[in-house]
All heavy atoms as an XYZ file, in Angstrom:
931
protein
N      65.214     -1.129    -29.991
C      63.940     -1.787    -30.186
C      63.729     -2.753    -29.024
O      64.599     -3.554    -28.711
C      63.923     -2.525    -31.520
C      62.652     -3.267    -31.744
S      62.485     -4.223    -33.285
C      63.785     -3.677    -34.326
N      62.526     -2.692    -28.441
C      62.197     -3.600    -27.353
C      61.727     -4.954    -27.878
O      62.167     -5.994    -27.404
C      61.098     -2.996    -26.480
C      61.547     -1.807    -25.651
C      60.374     -1.135    -24.985
C      60.090     -1.746    -23.652
N      59.066     -0.998    -22.900
N      60.816     -4.949    -28.850
C      60.217     -6.186    -29.340
C      59.847     -6.066    -30.810
O      59.541     -4.982    -31.284
C      58.896     -6.502    -28.616
C      58.974     -6.593    -27.138
C      58.620     -5.612    -26.249
C      59.421     -7.689    -26.349
N      58.807     -6.050    -24.974
C      59.294     -7.330    -25.001
C      59.893     -8.952    -26.662
C      59.645     -8.173    -23.960
C      60.239     -9.798    -25.622
C      60.111     -9.400    -24.289
N      59.813     -7.191    -31.472
C      59.155     -7.331    -32.769
C      58.000     -8.294    -32.505
O      58.218     -9.409    -32.033
C      60.104     -7.882    -33.819
N      56.784     -7.853    -32.767
C      55.593     -8.580    -32.342
C      54.777     -9.006    -33.556
O      54.299     -8.160    -34.303
C      54.724     -7.690    -31.428
C      55.567     -7.157    -30.277
C      53.505     -8.454    -30.936
C      54.951     -5.956    -29.575
N      54.598    -10.317    -33.759
C      53.781    -10.759    -34.890
C      52.287    -10.617    -34.606
O      51.820    -10.939    -33.521
C      54.159    -12.235    -35.053
C      54.611    -12.658    -33.697
C      55.189    -11.443    -33.037
N      51.559    -10.108    -35.583
C      50.101    -10.020    -35.530
C      49.559    -10.894    -36.660
O      49.986    -10.752    -37.800
C      49.634     -8.583    -35.748
C      49.971     -7.676    -34.608
N      49.020     -7.019    -33.891
C      51.149     -7.333    -34.053
C      49.599     -6.292    -32.942
N      50.896     -6.477    -33.039
N      48.637    -11.770    -36.340
C      48.050    -12.671    -37.322
C      46.634    -12.224    -37.636
O      45.799    -12.114    -36.732
C      48.028    -14.103    -36.786
C      49.366    -14.636    -36.286
C      49.184    -15.984    -35.631
C      50.371    -14.708    -37.417
N      46.352    -11.933    -38.899
C      45.015    -11.539    -39.353
C      44.417    -12.735    -40.074
O      44.808    -13.046    -41.201
C      45.103    -10.319    -40.271
C      45.648     -9.128    -39.533
C      46.978     -8.766    -39.647
C      44.826     -8.392    -38.680
C      47.482     -7.688    -38.942
C      45.333     -7.321    -37.981
C      46.656     -6.968    -38.109
O      47.156     -5.908    -37.406
N      43.526    -13.428    -39.384
C      43.013    -14.684    -39.910
C      41.502    -14.756    -39.762
O      40.939    -14.217    -38.819
C      43.675    -15.888    -39.208
C      43.544    -15.757    -37.691
C      45.121    -16.018    -39.593
C      44.170    -16.887    -36.926
N      40.846    -15.418    -40.706
C      39.397    -15.605    -40.585
C      39.081    -16.467    -39.360
O      39.914    -17.260    -38.925
C      39.016    -16.346    -41.866
C      40.191    -16.255    -42.766
C      41.391    -16.009    -41.911
N      37.888    -16.319    -38.830
C      37.447    -17.111    -37.676
C      38.427    -16.996    -36.508
O      38.811    -17.977    -35.877
C      37.245    -18.573    -38.065
C      36.276    -18.711    -39.210
O      35.183    -18.142    -39.181
N      36.677    -19.419    -40.241
N      38.806    -15.776    -36.209
C      39.810    -15.488    -35.198
C      39.446    -16.086    -33.836
O      40.304    -16.649    -33.162
C      39.970    -13.978    -35.094
S      41.239    -13.451    -33.963
N      38.204    -15.952    -33.426
C      37.786    -16.457    -32.118
C      38.142    -17.945    -31.979
O      38.707    -18.371    -30.978
C      36.283    -16.241    -31.936
C      35.741    -16.650    -30.601
C      34.227    -16.460    -30.548
N      33.807    -15.153    -31.001
C      33.299    -14.207    -30.215
N      33.106    -14.449    -28.947
N      32.946    -13.041    -30.713
N      37.835    -18.724    -32.998
C      38.142    -20.149    -32.976
C      39.650    -20.403    -33.036
O      40.165    -21.304    -32.379
C      37.449    -20.877    -34.131
C      35.938    -20.900    -34.036
C      35.273    -19.635    -34.592
O      35.969    -18.772    -35.186
O      34.060    -19.492    -34.414
N      40.356    -19.611    -33.820
C      41.804    -19.786    -33.953
C      42.518    -19.502    -32.632
O      43.427    -20.253    -32.238
C      42.349    -18.874    -35.051
N      42.123    -18.444    -31.939
C      42.752    -18.117    -30.657
C      42.548    -19.266    -29.672
O      43.474    -19.682    -28.974
C      42.202    -16.796    -30.084
C      42.738    -16.547    -28.694
C      42.549    -15.632    -30.985
N      41.348    -19.791    -29.627
C      41.057    -20.916    -28.729
C      41.858    -22.161    -29.131
O      42.375    -22.883    -28.268
C      39.560    -21.220    -28.717
C      39.162    -22.334    -27.794
C      39.572    -22.134    -26.343
O      39.586    -20.983    -25.857
O      39.905    -23.145    -25.686
N      41.993    -22.414    -30.420
C      42.787    -23.550    -30.912
C      44.234    -23.435    -30.422
O      44.793    -24.376    -29.866
C      42.737    -23.583    -32.445
C      43.669    -24.576    -33.064
C      43.351    -25.930    -33.091
C      44.861    -24.150    -33.634
C      44.222    -26.855    -33.675
C      45.732    -25.065    -34.214
C      45.412    -26.419    -34.234
N      44.862    -22.259    -30.618
C      46.244    -22.076    -30.200
C      46.382    -22.120    -28.680
O      47.391    -22.597    -28.152
C      46.818    -20.777    -30.766
C      47.102    -20.881    -32.240
C      46.328    -20.201    -33.167
C      48.139    -21.685    -32.706
C      46.575    -20.313    -34.531
C      48.403    -21.804    -34.068
C      47.617    -21.114    -34.964
O      47.875    -21.231    -36.303
N      45.377    -21.659    -27.939
C      45.410    -21.733    -26.491
C      45.429    -23.196    -26.034
O      46.189    -23.570    -25.150
C      44.220    -21.012    -25.859
C      44.319    -20.970    -24.321
C      42.988    -20.807    -23.648
N      42.024    -21.843    -23.968
C      42.036    -23.088    -23.454
N      42.961    -23.457    -22.613
N      41.108    -23.959    -23.805
N      44.617    -24.025    -26.685
C      44.594    -25.448    -26.327
C      45.949    -26.105    -26.606
O      46.396    -26.959    -25.850
C      43.492    -26.183    -27.084
C      42.107    -25.915    -26.535
C      41.055    -26.875    -27.083
N      41.085    -27.075    -28.519
C      40.384    -26.369    -29.406
N      39.583    -25.396    -28.997
N      40.475    -26.616    -30.690
N      46.614    -25.721    -27.675
C      47.894    -26.323    -28.041
C      49.043    -25.811    -27.172
O      49.822    -26.583    -26.636
C      48.204    -26.080    -29.527
C      47.230    -26.886    -30.367
C      49.650    -26.430    -29.861
C      47.351    -26.689    -31.835
N      49.156    -24.483    -27.039
C      50.311    -23.884    -26.376
C      50.075    -23.521    -24.912
O      51.015    -23.184    -24.214
C      50.756    -22.622    -27.124
C      51.246    -22.897    -28.506
C      50.585    -22.354    -29.596
C      52.358    -23.686    -28.739
C      51.030    -22.598    -30.888
C      52.807    -23.936    -30.024
C      52.146    -23.384    -31.101
N      48.819    -23.539    -24.473
C      48.521    -23.089    -23.117
C      48.354    -21.585    -23.092
O      48.160    -20.944    -24.114
N      48.458    -21.008    -21.934
C      48.299    -19.568    -21.783
C      46.847    -19.205    -21.546
O      45.962    -20.059    -21.507
N      46.616    -17.908    -21.359
C      45.291    -17.375    -21.095
C      45.000    -16.280    -22.110
O      45.809    -15.358    -22.280
C      45.217    -16.781    -19.670
O      45.539    -17.808    -18.732
C      43.847    -16.240    -19.362
N      43.884    -16.355    -22.773
C      43.488    -15.336    -23.756
C      43.191    -14.046    -23.004
O      42.445    -14.049    -22.025
C      42.266    -15.805    -24.555
C      42.606    -17.096    -25.311
C      41.804    -14.703    -25.512
C      41.398    -17.802    -25.895
N      43.779    -12.934    -23.466
C      43.635    -11.649    -22.774
C      43.299    -10.533    -23.756
O      43.520    -10.656    -24.947
C      44.944    -11.278    -22.067
C      45.347    -12.236    -20.978
C      46.596    -11.754    -20.295
C      46.921    -12.681    -19.138
N      48.059    -12.188    -18.386
N      42.826     -9.450    -23.197
C      42.602     -8.198    -23.935
C      41.822     -8.392    -25.232
O      42.195     -7.857    -26.279
C      43.932     -7.490    -24.200
C      44.642     -7.124    -22.914
O      44.010     -6.699    -21.955
N      45.939     -7.295    -22.879
N      40.755     -9.146    -25.155
C      39.904     -9.359    -26.322
C      39.065     -8.106    -26.552
O      38.418     -7.609    -25.636
C      38.986    -10.587    -26.121
C      38.003    -10.712    -27.264
C      39.828    -11.840    -25.979
N      39.116     -7.577    -27.765
C      38.302     -6.429    -28.126
C      37.462     -6.792    -29.341
O      37.945     -6.786    -30.467
C      39.161     -5.213    -28.428
C      38.312     -3.987    -28.692
C      39.140     -2.732    -28.772
O      40.344     -2.765    -28.910
N      38.463     -1.610    -28.699
N      36.186     -7.135    -29.100
C      35.314     -7.467    -30.222
C      34.927     -6.214    -31.009
O      34.909     -5.108    -30.477
C      34.097     -8.115    -29.568
C      34.164     -7.750    -28.128
C      35.550     -7.306    -27.821
N      34.630     -6.391    -32.271
C      34.220     -5.279    -33.137
C      32.791     -4.836    -32.852
O      32.394     -3.758    -33.288
C      34.361     -5.683    -34.603
N      32.036     -5.632    -32.123
C      30.630     -5.356    -31.846
C      30.421     -3.926    -31.342
O      30.990     -3.539    -30.329
C      30.081     -6.324    -30.794
C      30.235     -7.783    -31.189
O      30.984     -8.062    -32.126
O      29.611     -8.626    -30.544
N      29.644     -3.165    -32.073
C      29.275     -1.816    -31.658
C      30.363     -0.764    -31.796
O      30.147      0.386    -31.428
N      31.533     -1.100    -32.313
C      32.617     -0.123    -32.455
C      32.394      0.722    -33.697
O      32.105      0.197    -34.773
C      33.971     -0.827    -32.566
C      34.417     -1.528    -31.307
S      34.968     -0.398    -30.021
C      36.432      0.277    -30.752
N      32.533      2.030    -33.533
C      32.401      2.963    -34.645
C      33.409      2.603    -35.729
O      34.564      2.318    -35.461
C      32.663      4.388    -34.156
C      32.423      5.443    -35.200
C      30.964      5.555    -35.617
O      30.073      5.359    -34.767
O      30.723      5.841    -36.801
N      32.978      2.568    -36.965
C      33.848      2.254    -38.088
C      33.941      0.763    -38.408
O      34.609      0.390    -39.354
N      33.310     -0.066    -37.581
C      33.373     -1.507    -37.810
C      31.980     -2.129    -37.849
O      31.792     -3.277    -37.487
C      34.224     -2.183    -36.729
C      35.660     -1.737    -36.766
C      36.115     -0.734    -35.935
C      36.556     -2.301    -37.658
C      37.425     -0.313    -35.979
C      37.871     -1.891    -37.712
C      38.303     -0.886    -36.866
N      31.015     -1.365    -38.313
C      29.646     -1.877    -38.413
C      29.607     -3.071    -39.371
O      30.319     -3.120    -40.358
C      28.711     -0.787    -38.898
C      28.636      0.375    -37.926
C      27.451      1.293    -38.228
N      27.538      2.532    -37.497
C      27.301      2.656    -36.190
N      26.974      1.605    -35.477
N      27.396      3.834    -35.594
N      28.767     -4.043    -39.052
C      28.663     -5.236    -39.877
C      29.737     -6.273    -39.578
O      29.812     -7.295    -40.254
N      30.578     -6.010    -38.591
C      31.667     -6.931    -38.246
C      31.418     -7.607    -36.897
O      32.361     -8.092    -36.268
C      33.001     -6.179    -38.208
C      33.368     -5.484    -39.493
C      33.636     -6.455    -40.624
O      34.121     -7.557    -40.430
N      33.307     -6.053    -41.829
N      30.168     -7.638    -36.460
C      29.821     -8.236    -35.176
C      30.333     -9.657    -35.045
O      30.310    -10.432    -35.999
N      30.825     -9.987    -33.868
C      31.343    -11.321    -33.607
C      32.799    -11.499    -33.985
O      33.403    -12.524    -33.679
N      33.379    -10.510    -34.640
C      34.790    -10.595    -35.034
C      35.647     -9.837    -34.025
O      35.161     -9.002    -33.280
C      34.984    -10.038    -36.441
C      34.280    -10.884    -37.484
C      34.605    -10.415    -38.870
C      33.919    -11.336    -39.885
N      34.293    -10.949    -41.243
N      36.931    -10.139    -34.026
C      37.864     -9.516    -33.087
C      38.693     -8.433    -33.768
O      39.259     -8.649    -34.833
C      38.833    -10.545    -32.525
C      38.278    -11.491    -31.494
C      39.053    -12.527    -31.016
C      36.986    -11.354    -30.979
C      38.576    -13.407    -30.059
C      36.501    -12.230    -30.029
C      37.297    -13.256    -29.571
O      36.838    -14.121    -28.621
N      38.780     -7.270    -33.104
C      39.741     -6.247    -33.507
C      41.105     -6.590    -32.929
O      42.136     -6.241    -33.489
C      39.317     -4.875    -32.980
C      38.005     -4.320    -33.495
C      37.664     -3.044    -32.770
C      38.087     -4.081    -34.987
N      41.075     -7.273    -31.773
C      42.331     -7.580    -31.086
C      42.108     -8.689    -30.065
O      41.087     -8.703    -29.380
C      42.836     -6.324    -30.364
C      44.116     -6.531    -29.623
N      45.338     -6.444    -30.240
C      44.366     -6.831    -28.334
C      46.290     -6.670    -29.342
N      45.722     -6.913    -28.181
N      43.044     -9.599    -29.972
C      43.090    -10.608    -28.911
C      44.547    -10.993    -28.716
O      45.326    -11.017    -29.670
C      42.266    -11.837    -29.278
N      44.915    -11.262    -27.478
C      46.291    -11.632    -27.159
C      46.313    -13.010    -26.521
O      45.444    -13.342    -25.724
C      46.895    -10.644    -26.161
C      46.930     -9.230    -26.655
C      47.371     -8.238    -25.582
O      47.887     -8.651    -24.524
O      47.188     -7.035    -25.818
N      47.345    -13.774    -26.854
C      47.565    -15.066    -26.226
C      49.017    -15.130    -25.758
O      49.910    -15.526    -26.510
C      47.266    -16.216    -27.199
C      47.484    -17.618    -26.640
C      46.608    -17.874    -25.411
C      47.226    -18.662    -27.707
N      49.271    -14.697    -24.510
C      50.629    -14.825    -23.972
C      50.933    -16.298    -23.697
O      50.154    -16.981    -23.042
C      50.585    -14.033    -22.660
C      49.314    -13.248    -22.695
C      48.386    -13.985    -23.602
N      52.054    -16.761    -24.213
C      52.478    -18.143    -24.020
C      53.467    -18.223    -22.854
O      53.404    -19.110    -22.040
C      53.147    -18.701    -25.299
C      52.226    -18.542    -26.507
C      53.577    -20.143    -25.105
C      50.905    -19.242    -26.381
N      54.378    -17.289    -22.820
C      55.333    -17.157    -21.718
C      55.772    -15.699    -21.672
O      55.224    -14.868    -22.398
C      56.509    -18.131    -21.870
C      57.277    -17.941    -23.157
O      57.522    -16.807    -23.595
N      57.669    -19.033    -23.793
N      56.758    -15.378    -20.865
C      57.137    -13.969    -20.701
C      57.752    -13.345    -21.953
O      57.806    -12.128    -22.072
C      58.075    -13.788    -19.512
C      59.415    -14.477    -19.680
C      60.279    -14.389    -18.445
O      59.762    -14.650    -17.345
O      61.458    -14.057    -18.595
N      58.178    -14.125    -22.913
C      58.794    -13.578    -24.117
C      58.004    -13.838    -25.391
O      58.400    -13.384    -26.453
C      60.204    -14.142    -24.278
C      61.050    -13.866    -23.074
C      62.432    -13.426    -23.262
N      62.893    -13.066    -24.548
C      63.396    -11.870    -24.827
N      63.437    -10.939    -23.926
N      63.867    -11.624    -26.017
N      56.910    -14.574    -25.297
C      56.157    -14.929    -26.497
C      54.685    -14.588    -26.330
O      54.034    -15.079    -25.408
C      56.295    -16.437    -26.799
O      57.679    -16.782    -26.862
C      55.619    -16.790    -28.109
N      54.199    -13.735    -27.221
C      52.784    -13.379    -27.239
C      52.317    -13.426    -28.683
O      52.971    -12.878    -29.573
C      52.538    -11.958    -26.676
C      51.061    -11.612    -26.736
C      53.060    -11.827    -25.260
N      51.201    -14.099    -28.927
C      50.560    -14.060    -30.234
C      49.469    -12.995    -30.183
O      48.717    -12.927    -29.221
C      49.884    -15.403    -30.562
C      50.825    -16.532    -30.825
C      51.118    -17.453    -29.836
C      51.404    -16.694    -32.069
C      51.972    -18.509    -30.074
C      52.259    -17.748    -32.315
C      52.549    -18.659    -31.319
N      49.368    -12.169    -31.217
C      48.298    -11.185    -31.346
C      47.451    -11.587    -32.550
O      47.991    -11.944    -33.594
C      48.865     -9.782    -31.556
C      49.564     -9.251    -30.329
C      50.881     -9.581    -30.058
C      48.898     -8.415    -29.440
C      51.523     -9.101    -28.935
C      49.531     -7.931    -28.318
C      50.855     -8.273    -28.062
O      51.483     -7.795    -26.949
N      46.136    -11.511    -32.388
C      45.218    -11.968    -33.423
C      44.162    -10.904    -33.731
O      43.794    -10.120    -32.864
C      44.451    -13.209    -32.944
C      45.292    -14.407    -32.691
C      45.869    -14.615    -31.452
C      45.486    -15.359    -33.681
C      46.630    -15.744    -31.202
C      46.246    -16.489    -33.439
C      46.819    -16.679    -32.198
N      43.644    -10.931    -34.933
C      42.470    -10.148    -35.323
C      41.891    -10.780    -36.582
O      42.616    -11.399    -37.361
C      42.832     -8.696    -35.594
N      40.589    -10.635    -36.759
C      40.018    -11.047    -38.043
C      39.333     -9.892    -38.737
O      38.740    -10.051    -39.782
C      39.109    -12.281    -37.943
C      37.973    -12.174    -36.947
O      37.794    -11.114    -36.334
O      37.265    -13.165    -36.781
N      39.463     -8.699    -38.166
C      38.956     -7.503    -38.822
C      39.849     -6.326    -38.419
O      40.346     -6.260    -37.308
C      37.480     -7.230    -38.437
C      37.335     -6.945    -36.964
C      36.911     -6.082    -39.237
N      40.119     -5.468    -39.371
C      40.814     -4.216    -39.089
C      40.445     -3.235    -40.177
O      39.747     -3.573    -41.125
C      42.328     -4.405    -38.940
C      43.048     -4.811    -40.192
C      43.834     -3.908    -40.870
C      42.950     -6.106    -40.674
C      44.512     -4.274    -42.021
C      43.614     -6.480    -41.835
C      44.399     -5.567    -42.496
N      40.916     -2.001    -40.056
C      40.436     -0.945    -40.956
C      41.005     -1.034    -42.369
O      40.536     -0.350    -43.254
C      40.740      0.430    -40.361
O      42.124      0.582    -40.172
N      41.979     -1.872    -42.610
C      42.525     -2.034    -43.957
C      41.929     -3.250    -44.629
O      40.905     -3.762    -44.234
N      42.588     -3.715    -45.660
C      42.123     -4.924    -46.329
C      43.205     -5.991    -46.201
O      44.386     -5.695    -46.201
C      41.825     -4.650    -47.798
O      43.010     -4.257    -48.453
N      42.782     -7.223    -46.061
C      43.720     -8.342    -45.997
C      43.612     -9.087    -47.299
O      42.533     -9.427    -47.754
C      43.363     -9.279    -44.816
C      44.269    -10.501    -44.832
C      43.492     -8.546    -43.495
N      44.733     -9.320    -47.933
C      44.748    -10.113    -49.154
C      45.721    -11.262    -48.945
O      46.547    -11.224    -48.043
C      45.121     -9.251    -50.350
C      46.489     -8.649    -50.281
C      46.739     -7.692    -51.454
N      48.091     -7.232    -51.443
C      48.585     -6.301    -50.641
N      47.825     -5.703    -49.769
N      49.844     -5.958    -50.700
N      45.621    -12.273    -49.744
C      46.480    -13.441    -49.619
C      47.934    -12.988    -49.592
O      48.351    -12.143    -50.386
C      46.227    -14.363    -50.816
C      46.201    -15.839    -50.538
C      45.577    -16.304    -49.242
O      44.404    -16.038    -48.983
O      46.288    -16.954    -48.475
N      48.701    -13.510    -48.646
C      50.108    -13.130    -48.515
C      50.337    -11.953    -47.594
O      51.473    -11.573    -47.349
N      49.270    -11.343    -47.056
C      49.444    -10.191    -46.176
C      48.736    -10.413    -44.843
O      48.250     -9.485    -44.243
C      48.929     -8.915    -46.848
O      47.523     -8.962    -46.986
N      48.678    -11.624    -44.389
C      47.971    -11.937    -43.147
C      48.848    -11.834    -41.904
O      48.393    -12.079    -40.806
C      47.348    -13.319    -43.226
C      46.265    -13.401    -44.277
C      45.502    -14.692    -44.161
N      44.532    -14.822    -45.214
C      43.304    -14.307    -45.160
N      42.931    -13.618    -44.126
N      42.481    -14.478    -46.161
N      50.121    -11.504    -42.066
C      51.018    -11.333    -40.932
C      51.593     -9.929    -40.982
O      52.043     -9.464    -42.020
C      52.170    -12.362    -40.955
C      53.145    -12.107    -39.817
C      51.619    -13.774    -40.882
N      51.547     -9.254    -39.847
C      52.115     -7.921    -39.711
C      53.092     -7.976    -38.547
O      52.792     -8.572    -37.515
C      50.991     -6.929    -39.414
S      51.565     -5.281    -39.014
N      54.264     -7.411    -38.711
C      55.235     -7.367    -37.625
C      55.195     -5.963    -37.026
O      55.504     -4.981    -37.691
C      56.667     -7.670    -38.125
C      56.721     -8.986    -38.893
C      57.644     -7.662    -36.955
C      56.382    -10.205    -38.100
N      54.777     -5.880    -35.777
C      54.744     -4.601    -35.065
C      56.067     -4.427    -34.332
O      56.589     -5.377    -33.738
C      53.587     -4.572    -34.076
N      56.613     -3.244    -34.378
C      57.857     -2.944    -33.679
C      57.521     -2.101    -32.459
O      56.905     -1.043    -32.587
C      58.812     -2.178    -34.585
C      59.145     -2.840    -35.919
C      60.014     -1.913    -36.755
C      59.817     -4.178    -35.700
N      57.908     -2.566    -31.283
C      57.732     -1.749    -30.080
C      59.052     -1.048    -29.840
O      60.059     -1.670    -29.498
C      57.350     -2.602    -28.880
C      57.046     -1.744    -27.676
C      56.498     -2.533    -26.504
O      55.858     -3.582    -26.724
O      56.704     -2.086    -25.375
N      59.046      0.255    -30.063
C      60.260      1.051    -29.962
C      60.239      1.850    -28.669
O      59.196      2.056    -28.067
C      60.376      1.948    -31.192
C      60.334      1.169    -32.514
C      60.209      2.107    -33.695
C      61.543      0.279    -32.659
N      61.410      2.310    -28.237
C      61.519      2.895    -26.908
C      61.375      4.406    -26.853
O      61.161      4.952    -25.776
C      62.849      2.475    -26.291
C      62.933      0.962    -26.169
C      64.055      0.516    -25.265
O      64.079      0.994    -24.127
O      64.868     -0.297    -25.712
N      61.484      5.104    -27.972
C      61.398      6.565    -27.919
C      60.849      7.100    -29.242
O      60.887      6.419    -30.268
C      62.777      7.173    -27.662
O      63.608      6.993    -28.795
N      60.389      8.326    -29.208
C      59.902      8.957    -30.429
C      61.038      9.143    -31.428
O      60.840      8.982    -32.629
C      59.241     10.291    -30.104
C      58.429     10.816    -31.252
C      57.524     11.972    -30.847
O      56.996     11.964    -29.727
O      57.359     12.881    -31.679
N      62.247      9.439    -30.930
C      63.406      9.558    -31.823
C      63.663      8.246    -32.559
O      63.936      8.238    -33.753
C      64.668      9.940    -31.041
C      64.691     11.403    -30.647
O      63.935     12.206    -31.247
O      65.464     11.737    -29.732
N      63.576      7.126    -31.845
C      63.774      5.824    -32.474
C      62.681      5.560    -33.511
O      62.955      5.052    -34.590
C      63.780      4.719    -31.414
C      64.188      3.378    -31.955
C      64.265      2.301    -30.887
O      63.604      2.415    -29.841
O      64.997      1.329    -31.128
N      61.450      5.936    -33.192
C      60.345      5.765    -34.135
C      60.635      6.540    -35.418
O      60.542      6.009    -36.522
C      59.010      6.239    -33.527
C      58.583      5.314    -32.385
C      57.917      6.312    -34.597
C      57.431      5.854    -31.562
N      61.007      7.787    -35.276
C      61.209      8.659    -36.434
C      62.479      8.302    -37.200
O      62.459      8.123    -38.414
C      61.229     10.135    -35.995
C      59.832     10.522    -35.491
C      61.682     11.043    -37.135
C      59.775     11.840    -34.755
N      63.598      8.131    -36.514
C      64.889      7.932    -37.181
C      65.122      6.511    -37.678
O      65.627      6.318    -38.778
C      66.032      8.341    -36.252
C      65.987      9.815    -35.927
O      65.604     10.634    -36.767
N      66.353     10.158    -34.707
N      64.781      5.527    -36.883
C      65.121      4.150    -37.243
C      64.135      3.500    -38.202
O      64.437      2.479    -38.803
C      65.250      3.282    -35.984
C      66.433      3.691    -35.119
O      67.230      4.549    -35.568
O      66.551      3.164    -34.006
N      62.955      4.050    -38.342
C      61.971      3.424    -39.223
C      61.776      4.179    -40.531
O      60.971      3.770    -41.353
C      60.609      3.286    -38.508
O      60.125      4.582    -38.172
C      60.730      2.426    -37.261
N      62.524      5.230    -40.771
C      62.373      6.014    -41.998
C      62.547      5.187    -43.273
O      61.833      5.402    -44.238
C      63.325      7.209    -41.997
C      62.943      8.288    -40.990
S      61.255      8.876    -41.155
C      61.395      9.846    -42.624
N      63.474      4.219    -43.341
C      63.620      3.442    -44.585
C      62.449      2.496    -44.880
O      62.281      2.073    -46.009
C      64.892      2.615    -44.348
C      65.595      3.266    -43.222
C      64.537      3.930    -42.394
N      61.631      2.157    -43.903
C      60.563      1.178    -44.111
C      59.577      1.560    -45.215
O      59.244      0.712    -46.037
C      59.830      0.900    -42.798
C      60.655      0.179    -41.731
C      59.862      0.069    -40.439
C      61.104     -1.176    -42.207
N      59.077      2.798    -45.283
C      58.122      3.116    -46.363
C      58.705      2.998    -47.767
O      57.973      2.860    -48.731
C      57.719      4.556    -46.069
C      57.978      4.749    -44.622
C      59.178      3.871    -44.320
N      60.031      3.025    -47.912
C      60.634      2.886    -49.231
C      60.414      1.494    -49.802
O      60.401      1.301    -51.001
C      62.129      3.199    -49.166
C      62.421      4.659    -48.970
S      64.186      4.937    -49.057
C      64.483      5.573    -47.427
N      60.259      0.501    -48.915
C      60.108     -0.870    -49.371
C      58.746     -1.461    -49.007
O      58.475     -2.609    -49.304
C      61.198     -1.768    -48.757
O      61.111     -1.685    -47.330
C      62.574     -1.332    -49.209
N      57.909     -0.683    -48.379
C      56.596     -1.177    -47.968
C      55.532     -0.139    -48.235
O      55.760      0.825    -48.961
N      54.402     -0.319    -47.652
C      53.270      0.576    -47.876
C      52.827      1.165    -46.541
O      52.582      0.441    -45.589
C      52.123     -0.230    -48.482
C      50.893      0.582    -48.759
C      49.776     -0.270    -49.334
O      50.021     -1.434    -49.706
O      48.652      0.238    -49.383
N      52.761      2.491    -46.456
C      52.275      3.160    -45.259
C      50.763      3.269    -45.372
O      50.244      3.874    -46.299
C      52.899      4.566    -45.095
C      52.305      5.278    -43.899
C      54.408      4.458    -44.980
N      50.055      2.646    -44.433
C      48.593      2.683    -44.454
C      48.054      3.718    -43.487
O      46.922      4.139    -43.597
C      48.033      1.306    -44.129
C      48.390      0.279    -45.183
C      47.741     -1.040    -44.894
C      48.156     -2.048    -45.919
N      47.163     -2.328    -46.896
N      48.857      4.094    -42.490
C      48.449      5.092    -41.510
C      49.700      5.826    -41.053
O      50.645      5.211    -40.567
C      47.783      4.405    -40.310
C      47.273      5.354    -39.254
S      46.446      4.473    -37.901
C      47.778      4.334    -36.724
N      49.740      7.133    -41.240
C      50.880      7.927    -40.788
C      50.978      7.868    -39.269
O      49.996      7.611    -38.577
C      50.717      9.387    -41.239
C      50.736      9.583    -42.743
C      52.069      9.244    -43.381
O      53.121      9.408    -42.742
O      52.071      8.800    -44.544
N      52.165      8.140    -38.722
C      52.379      8.134    -37.282
C      51.400      9.093    -36.609
O      51.281     10.252    -37.001
C      53.824      8.541    -36.973
C      54.220      8.528    -35.504
C      54.146      7.108    -34.943
C      55.617      9.091    -35.335
N      50.672      8.577    -35.609
C      49.702      9.388    -34.879
C      49.406      8.761    -33.530
O      49.700      7.592    -33.296
C      48.410      9.526    -35.679
C      47.746      8.201    -35.992
C      46.598      8.359    -36.962
O      45.485      8.588    -36.525
N      46.876      8.254    -38.259
N      48.837      9.551    -32.625
C      48.405      9.025    -31.336
C      47.123      8.240    -31.542
O      46.318      8.557    -32.408
C      48.189     10.150    -30.332
C      49.496     10.802    -29.927
O      50.526     10.149    -29.863
N      49.454     12.089    -29.668
N      46.922      7.197    -30.733
C      45.765      6.324    -30.873
C      44.901      6.369    -29.619
O      45.318      6.883    -28.589
C      46.223      4.871    -31.106
O      46.948      4.442    -29.952
C      47.074      4.748    -32.351
N      43.715      5.779    -29.700
C      42.808      5.777    -28.560
C      43.317      4.888    -27.424
O      42.847      4.999    -26.309
C      41.383      5.381    -28.980
C      41.217      3.948    -29.423
C      40.947      2.951    -28.497
C      41.328      3.600    -30.759
C      40.792      1.632    -28.901
C      41.166      2.291    -31.169
C      40.906      1.307    -30.238
N      44.294      4.001    -27.682
C      44.837      3.179    -26.602
C      46.118      3.780    -26.035
O      46.895      3.119    -25.377
C      45.033      1.723    -27.020
C      45.982      1.523    -28.168
C      47.323      1.351    -28.103
C      45.630      1.442    -29.548
N      47.844      1.195    -29.346
C      46.815      1.243    -30.273
C      44.441      1.540    -30.258
C      46.839      1.134    -31.656
C      44.469      1.429    -31.627
C      45.662      1.220    -32.296
N      46.327      5.094    -26.274
C      47.390      5.878    -25.655
C      48.787      5.460    -26.105
O      49.699      5.315    -25.314
C      47.293      5.806    -24.125
C      48.045      6.942    -23.470
O      48.209      7.998    -24.050
N      48.505      6.733    -22.256
N      48.942      5.248    -27.392
C      50.244      4.921    -27.953
C      50.388      5.651    -29.288
O      49.396      6.013    -29.901
C      50.373      3.426    -28.171
N      51.627      5.872    -29.695
C      51.875      6.389    -31.039
C      51.963      5.196    -31.964
O      52.598      4.201    -31.639
C      53.181      7.181    -31.095
O      53.053      8.352    -30.315
N      51.330      5.313    -33.123
C      51.311      4.175    -34.034
C      51.293      4.658    -35.475
O      50.708      5.675    -35.788
C      50.054      3.332    -33.781
C      49.985      2.104    -34.640
S      48.572      1.110    -34.178
C      48.669     -0.155    -35.409
N      51.995      3.916    -36.308
C      51.926      4.095    -37.763
C      51.611      2.731    -38.334
O      51.859      1.701    -37.721
C      53.244      4.620    -38.312
N      51.079      2.708    -39.525
C      50.698      1.430    -40.130
C      51.187      1.401    -41.560
O      50.965      2.250    -42.327
C      49.175      1.327    -40.074
C      48.645      0.029    -40.523
C      48.192     -0.253    -41.769
C      48.463     -1.158    -39.767
N      47.748     -1.548    -41.817
C      47.912     -2.110    -40.609
C      48.724     -1.502    -38.464
C      47.593     -3.393    -40.184
C      48.418     -2.760    -38.054
C      47.859     -3.696    -38.903
């Protein structure tokens, strides 16, 4: 495993990203607003994705809208960046036994394999 990456799903994401930038420094990058994106109608002004790199080993990822539902207690998702398809398939097999699979492993529009 290369990284375990926390993703924060919080209301008013745009303001939250700016708040954390003021506190920790860094530059907000890779902002992808929901505006005009297929499947996210009515979510204008919200973020599908924003990154706040703090240093070479710490990056916060933020969103206030995604294709699932956020309920209290589920606002943090840990993404695993794995190095090979074998590692994806073999090392993560036990996870669905204790969690919920929202999206089966598939290729994405940002050129990565992803499961949710």
